[in-house]
N, C-alpha and C positions, 0 to 999 in steps of 0.2 A: 612573920619573919621577913626580913628584906635582904635583897642581894646587894653586891658590891656598889652597884650603880644606884641604889636606893629605891629600886622598884620592888613592890610587894611580890614575894615568892608564894606560890600556892603550898598550902600545907601538905605534909607528907601523909596525913591520916587519910585522905581519900584513896590513896595508893592501895591501902589494905582494904578499905571498906568497899570500893567498887567491885572487887572480885567476890567479897563475901555476899554482897547484895545480889550479884548476878547468879552466884550458886543458889542462894535462898529462893530467888525468883524462879530459876529453873526447876528446883525441887517442888515448889508450889505448883507450877504449871504441870509438872509430871503427875502430881497427885490428882490435880483436876481431871487431866486426861484419863489416867488409869482408872479412876473411881467413876468416869463417864458422866461428868457434870450435865451434858445435854440430856441425857436420859433421865437423870435425877430431877432436873428442872421441868422436864415434860410431864411429870406426874400431875394429874389434874388438881388444881388448887394451889400449887407451889408458885408458879409465875402466871400472870395473866396472859393468856395467848401462848404458853409454853415457851420453849427456848428457840431463838431465832435461826439456829443452824444445826446441821447434823454433826454427829461425833467426828467424821473425817474432817468436815469443814472446820469444827472447833480445834482439831489437832493441827490443821494448817495454821489457823489463827495463833495458836499457842507457839508454834514453832517459829512463826514470824516474829512474834513479840519477843521471844527469848533470844533469837539471833540478833535482832535489832537492839536489844539491850546489851548483849555481849559486845557488839560492835561498838557501841557508845562507851562502854566501860573499858574496852581496849584502847580506844582512842584517848579517853581521859587519863588512863594510866600511863600509856607510852608517850603521849604529847605533853601531858600535864598543862593543859590549858588553864588560864586564870579563872575561867568560869567552872572548872571541875567541881569545886566545893558547893557552888550554888546548885548545879545540876544534880549532884549527889543528894543534896538536901530535898530538892524538888522530887526526884525519883523516889527516895525513901518516904516522904510523906505521901505520894500517891500510892505507893504499895501499902503503907500503913492504913490508908483509907480502904484499900482492898481487903486487907486483913480484918478490919472492923466490920466490913460489909458481911463477910462470911460469918461472923459471930452474930451479927443482928438478923441476918436471914435464917441462920440456924435456929435462933430463938423465935422468930416469928412463925416459922413453919413447923417448929418442933421436930426437926429432923436434921441429922449431921449433914451439912452441905459439903460436897467433895471440895477439898482445899482447906477445910477448917483446921484439920490437925496440923498441916504445915504452916498454916497461917499463924496459929498460936505458938507452936514449938520452934519455928525457923524464922519465918518471915518477920513477924512483929519484933521479936528480939533484935534482929539484925537491923531492921529499920529504926527502931529506938536508939540503938548504939550509934547508928549513923547520924541521928539527929541530935544526940547528946553533945554538948559543947561544940557546936559547929564553928568553923573559922569565922572570924569577924566579917560581917557584911554578906554572908552566904544566905541568911534567911531574912526574907523581906516580904512585903505585901505581894510582890510579883512572883516570889517562890511559891507562896500559898495559892495564888491564882493559877500559876502554872501547874502545880500539883493537881488541883482540882480538874483543870482541863485535860491533864494527862490521864487521870483516873477515869474520866468520862469518854474522851474522844478517841484515844489511842485503842483501847479495847473495841470500840465500836468500829473503827476503821479496819482493825485486823480481823474482826468478825465478817465484816463485809468482803474483805479480801480472800478470807478463808473460804467463804461460801461461793465465790467465784472460781477459787483454784483449790479444790479439797485434795487432801492426800489420798492416795489409792488404798490406804490402810485403815 
């Protein structure tokens, strides 16, 4: 869609999908925390070396991730930058990779990984909806590279920060 001056106007679709993806992500994080993913992962044989952080540190990491994602979504919706569609596609792809990882890990260890239910029922459907018919030019090689980096580096960084500044509960 173009504005009067001929510039490309961002699609209105991300305005709805950013909040939906934020809620889906928050619900997924809540399930992981309430089901105590660190304790589940620390069972011998599930993860080599166990899980790298305690439950309070994991809670801090999840809170940090959720707040950062919500801030990005709020900025994207309120300011409507031209990059909003590409950022939404990148975030949705990264979260879809996370959802798939819950399925794969659950199958590999033959145990329901905390976060699997919300990954299947909430996160994956919202991610797939966000990736369905994206605005032209929003999905590129860089979007995929960015999504993979987000899926790997952002959780690692938040776990590091969570371990340094764990919540008191």
